[in-house]
DOLO-273280 format. One record per residue (C-alpha): residue number from 1; residue in three letters; x, y, z. Coordinates in nm, 3 decimals, padded with zeros to 5 digits. Each point is the difference from the previous one (the first is absolute). Layout:
DOLO-273280
<pt NUM ALA <X Y Z>>
...
This chain:
DOLO-273280
<pt 1 MET <03.800 02.858 04.917>>
<pt 2 THR <00.184 00.088 -00.325>>
<pt 3 ALA <00.271 -00.240 -00.115>>
<pt 4 TRP <00.317 00.132 00.000>>
<pt 5 ASN <00.066 -00.055 -00.383>>
<pt 6 LYS <-00.314 00.223 -00.105>>
<pt 7 GLY <00.138 00.177 -00.280>>
<pt 8 LYS <00.331 -00.122 -00.036>>
<pt 9 ARG <00.163 -00.197 -00.241>>
<pt 10 ILE <00.113 -00.345 00.170>>
<pt 11 GLY <00.291 -00.233 -00.195>>
<pt 12 GLN <00.224 00.124 -00.211>>
<pt 13 LYS <00.094 00.356 -00.147>>
<pt 14 LYS <-00.028 00.084 -00.362>>
<pt 15 ALA <00.302 00.001 -00.197>>
<pt 16 PHE <00.136 00.361 -00.162>>
<pt 17 LYS <-00.069 00.012 -00.353>>
<pt 18 LEU <00.343 00.144 -00.210>>
<pt 19 GLU <-00.215 00.297 -00.069>>
<pt 20 ASP <-00.033 00.050 00.415>>
<pt 21 ILE <00.353 -00.001 00.022>>
<pt 22 TRP <00.076 00.240 -00.241>>
<pt 23 ARG <-00.224 00.191 00.145>>
<pt 24 ILE <00.131 -00.002 00.308>>
<pt 25 ARG <00.356 00.006 -00.080>>
<pt 26 ILE <-00.081 00.352 -00.207>>
<pt 27 ARG <-00.134 00.148 00.260>>
<pt 28 LEU <00.220 -00.042 00.263>>
<pt 29 GLU <00.276 00.086 -00.215>>
<pt 30 LEU <-00.240 00.337 -00.081>>
<pt 31 GLU <00.002 00.083 00.385>>
<pt 32 HIS <00.334 -00.111 00.037>>
<pt 33 ARG <-00.099 -00.269 00.248>>
<pt 34 LEU <00.382 -00.195 -00.008>>
<pt 35 GLN <-00.002 -00.226 00.292>>
<pt 36 GLU <-00.394 -00.106 -00.064>>
<pt 37 LEU <00.128 -00.031 -00.392>>
<pt 38 ALA <00.288 -00.212 00.125>>
<pt 39 LEU <-00.213 -00.185 00.230>>
<pt 40 PHE <-00.283 -00.056 -00.273>>
<pt 41 ASN <00.260 -00.137 -00.295>>
<pt 42 LEU <00.121 -00.228 00.240>>
<pt 43 ALA <-00.262 -00.163 00.147>>
<pt 44 ILE <-00.151 -00.076 -00.340>>
<pt 45 ASP <00.340 -00.095 -00.143>>
<pt 46 CYS <00.118 -00.272 00.347>>
<pt 47 LYS <-00.365 -00.135 00.042>>
<pt 48 LEU <00.084 -00.042 00.351>>
<pt 49 ARG <-00.260 -00.032 00.304>>
<pt 50 SER <-00.027 00.398 00.182>>
<pt 51 CYS <00.217 -00.161 00.329>>
<pt 52 ASP <00.277 -00.100 -00.249>>
<pt 53 LEU <00.022 00.329 -00.187>>
<pt 54 LEU <00.014 00.227 00.231>>
<pt 55 LYS <00.286 -00.184 00.205>>
<pt 56 LEU <00.236 00.019 -00.319>>
<pt 57 LYS <00.308 00.217 00.075>>
<pt 58 VAL <00.188 00.187 -00.204>>
<pt 59 GLN <00.269 -00.322 -00.038>>
<pt 60 ASP <-00.261 -00.187 -00.142>>
<pt 61 VAL <-00.049 00.117 -00.320>>
<pt 62 SER <00.345 00.205 -00.046>>
<pt 63 ARG <00.326 -00.076 00.034>>
<pt 64 ALA <00.320 00.304 -00.006>>
<pt 65 GLY <-00.313 00.238 -00.098>>
<pt 66 ILE <-00.118 -00.170 -00.308>>
<pt 67 VAL <-00.353 -00.129 00.035>>
<pt 68 LEU <-00.015 -00.387 -00.127>>
<pt 69 SER <-00.206 -00.102 -00.284>>
<pt 70 ARG <-00.053 -00.339 00.222>>
<pt 71 VAL <-00.044 -00.084 00.339>>
<pt 72 MET <-00.069 -00.286 00.238>>
<pt 73 VAL <-00.179 00.016 00.332>>
<pt 74 LYS <-00.105 -00.246 00.268>>
<pt 75 GLN <-00.378 00.054 00.040>>
<pt 76 GLN <-00.108 00.004 00.332>>
<pt 77 LYS <-00.342 -00.188 -00.031>>
<pt 78 THR <00.147 -00.314 -00.141>>
<pt 79 HIS <00.395 00.054 00.054>>
<pt 80 ARG <00.043 -00.068 -00.342>>
<pt 81 GLU <00.234 00.159 -00.208>>
<pt 82 VAL <-00.164 00.238 -00.344>>
<pt 83 GLN <00.176 00.132 -00.285>>
<pt 84 PHE <-00.110 00.331 -00.148>>
<pt 85 GLU <00.056 00.280 -00.241>>
<pt 86 ILE <00.057 00.334 00.044>>
<pt 87 THR <-00.076 00.218 -00.354>>
<pt 88 ALA <00.210 00.249 -00.100>>
<pt 89 LYS <-00.290 00.259 00.044>>
<pt 90 THR <-00.017 -00.110 00.403>>
<pt 91 GLN <00.393 -00.013 -00.019>>
<pt 92 GLN <00.010 00.347 -00.100>>
<pt 93 THR <-00.267 00.120 00.220>>
<pt 94 LEU <00.134 -00.210 00.326>>
<pt 95 SER <00.354 00.189 -00.081>>
<pt 96 GLN <-00.131 00.291 00.038>>
<pt 97 TRP <-00.209 -00.097 00.305>>
<pt 98 ILE <00.360 -00.080 00.149>>
<pt 99 PHE <00.177 00.272 -00.089>>
<pt 100 HIS <-00.238 00.251 00.100>>
<pt 101 ASN <-00.038 -00.119 00.350>>
<pt 102 LYS <00.335 -00.067 00.050>>
<pt 103 LEU <-00.082 -00.356 00.083>>
<pt 104 GLN <00.301 -00.264 00.137>>
<pt 105 PRO <00.026 -00.400 -00.087>>
<pt 106 THR <-00.154 -00.088 00.326>>
<pt 107 ASP <-00.300 00.219 -00.018>>
<pt 108 TYR <-00.365 -00.084 -00.063>>
<pt 109 LEU <-00.043 00.100 -00.362>>
<pt 110 PHE <-00.325 00.179 00.104>>
<pt 111 PRO <00.060 00.084 00.371>>
<pt 112 SER <-00.257 00.117 00.238>>
<pt 113 PRO <-00.035 00.413 00.011>>
<pt 114 ARG <-00.069 -00.061 00.353>>
<pt 115 ARG <00.167 -00.227 00.125>>
<pt 116 ILE <00.371 -00.037 -00.052>>
<pt 117 GLY <00.180 -00.305 -00.101>>
<pt 118 LYS <-00.356 -00.154 -00.061>>
<pt 119 PRO <-00.168 -00.074 -00.385>>
<pt 120 ILE <-00.273 00.213 -00.073>>
<pt 121 SER <-00.346 -00.186 00.151>>
<pt 122 TYR <-00.251 -00.223 -00.154>>
<pt 123 HIS <-00.251 00.231 00.114>>
<pt 124 TYR <00.185 00.288 -00.185>>
<pt 125 TYR <00.045 -00.246 -00.327>>
<pt 126 THR <-00.359 -00.070 -00.006>>
<pt 127 THR <-00.126 00.372 00.001>>
<pt 128 MET <00.262 00.095 -00.299>>
<pt 129 VAL <-00.122 -00.282 -00.205>>
<pt 130 ASN <-00.330 00.142 00.090>>
<pt 131 ARG <00.037 00.317 -00.115>>
<pt 132 TRP <00.153 -00.123 -00.310>>
<pt 133 VAL <-00.323 -00.200 -00.106>>
<pt 134 THR <-00.215 00.293 00.114>>
<pt 135 ASP <00.183 00.282 -00.160>>
<pt 136 ILE <-00.048 -00.231 -00.340>>
<pt 137 GLY <-00.363 -00.059 00.076>>
<pt 138 LEU <-00.029 -00.318 00.093>>
<pt 139 ASP <-00.190 -00.165 00.250>>
<pt 140 LYS <00.232 -00.071 00.268>>
<pt 141 SER <-00.228 -00.309 00.174>>
<pt 142 GLN <00.121 -00.141 -00.306>>
<pt 143 TYR <00.396 00.062 00.042>>
<pt 144 GLY <00.252 -00.040 00.266>>
<pt 145 THR <00.360 -00.067 00.036>>
<pt 146 HIS <-00.028 -00.346 -00.087>>
<pt 147 SER <-00.138 00.175 -00.350>>
<pt 148 LEU <00.406 00.074 -00.108>>
<pt 149 ARG <00.131 -00.382 00.092>>
<pt 150 ARG <-00.281 -00.126 -00.174>>
<pt 151 THR <00.006 00.239 -00.314>>
<pt 152 LYS <00.368 -00.135 -00.257>>
<pt 153 ALA <-00.125 -00.313 00.141>>
<pt 154 SER <-00.336 00.015 -00.162>>
<pt 155 LEU <00.189 00.249 -00.315>>
<pt 156 ILE <00.215 -00.316 -00.059>>
<pt 157 TYR <-00.235 -00.249 00.033>>
<pt 158 ALA <-00.236 00.149 -00.271>>
<pt 159 LYS <00.317 00.058 -00.211>>
<pt 160 THR <00.130 -00.366 -00.003>>
<pt 161 LYS <-00.232 -00.185 00.216>>
<pt 162 ASN <00.294 -00.193 00.179>>
<pt 163 LEU <-00.126 -00.085 00.344>>
<pt 164 ARG <00.354 -00.149 00.083>>
<pt 165 ALA <00.153 00.321 -00.071>>
<pt 166 ILE <-00.220 00.185 00.222>>
<pt 167 GLN <00.013 -00.264 00.254>>
<pt 168 LEU <00.368 00.038 00.024>>
<pt 169 LEU <-00.059 00.386 00.012>>
<pt 170 LEU <-00.207 00.010 00.279>>
<pt 171 GLY <00.178 -00.243 00.162>>
<pt 172 HIS <-00.265 -00.223 00.044>>
<pt 173 ALA <00.064 -00.343 00.148>>
<pt 174 LYS <-00.270 -00.185 -00.217>>
<pt 175 LEU <-00.141 00.072 -00.336>>
<pt 176 GLU <-00.357 -00.020 00.126>>
<pt 177 SER <00.033 00.285 00.196>>
<pt 178 THR <00.104 00.226 -00.296>>
<pt 179 ILE <-00.301 -00.114 -00.204>>
<pt 180 GLU <-00.203 00.093 00.309>>
<pt 181 TYR <00.163 00.297 00.059>>
<pt 182 LEU <-00.032 00.105 -00.342>>
<pt 183 GLY <-00.341 -00.126 -00.069>>
<pt 184 VAL <00.093 -00.095 -00.328>>
<pt 185 GLU <-00.216 -00.344 -00.047>>
<pt 186 ILE <-00.331 00.245 00.048>>
<pt 187 GLU <00.141 00.323 -00.224>>
<pt 188 ASP <00.139 -00.262 -00.263>>
<pt 189 ALA <-00.356 -00.209 00.010>>
<pt 190 LEU <-00.184 00.359 -00.001>>
<pt 191 THR <00.195 00.110 -00.303>>
<pt 192 ILE <-00.096 -00.338 -00.157>>
<pt 193 SER <-00.352 00.011 00.026>>
<pt 194 GLU <00.013 00.361 -00.109>>
<pt 195 ASN <00.178 -00.111 -00.292>>
<pt 196 CYS <-00.221 -00.260 -00.096>>
<pt 197 GLU <-00.306 00.040 -00.242>>
<pt 198 THR <-00.310 -00.213 00.043>>
C-alpha cells in the first residue's frame, strides 16, 4: 500500500524570493493577464489567508473609486482584525482591474467567471498559482497559495528581524506562532552556524 503523501511536500510551502516575484510579475504584465497580476500583487501585499483574500469586495479596498493605501479586514479563521498596506504598484493594477471590469463597490474583487455573485474558487486560485510557479520553472510541489501569504512576511523578517512587526502583520495572537510560521529559529541557527568558522 502506497502512502498518501508519497512524493508530496508536507508542511509549509516555500515563500517566494524577490527575484521570483519579479519574474512572475513581468510575465503577467507582458501577457496582459490583468486579473492574475492584480490578484498576485494583492496577495503579496495583504499577507491574508486565501479564504480572506478571495472574499474581499471592491468596497474593502477602495473608496469613491480610489484604491486605498491601507486596509483593515477581519480574518475568518481568528476573527481578529488585521491591517495591511497596498503598495502603489498594486493600487495601480487594482484600479485598472476594477475600471476594466466595471466592478461595483459591492462586487467581489475577483468575481467567479462561472458563478454569478460569487468570488473565484480556491481551486481556481490554486490553478493560477500553480501556473505562475511552473511558468518560471519552479517546482509546484514546493509552492502554493500559502506561499503568497508567507512571502512579504519572510522578506520583512530577513531585512529587519522584527518578529513583533510580523506578528501584527499576519494577525497572529501569539509570538510563538509567528516564530513557528516563519521557521526563523532553525533558519537563524543555520545561518549562524554557516558563518561560524571552526
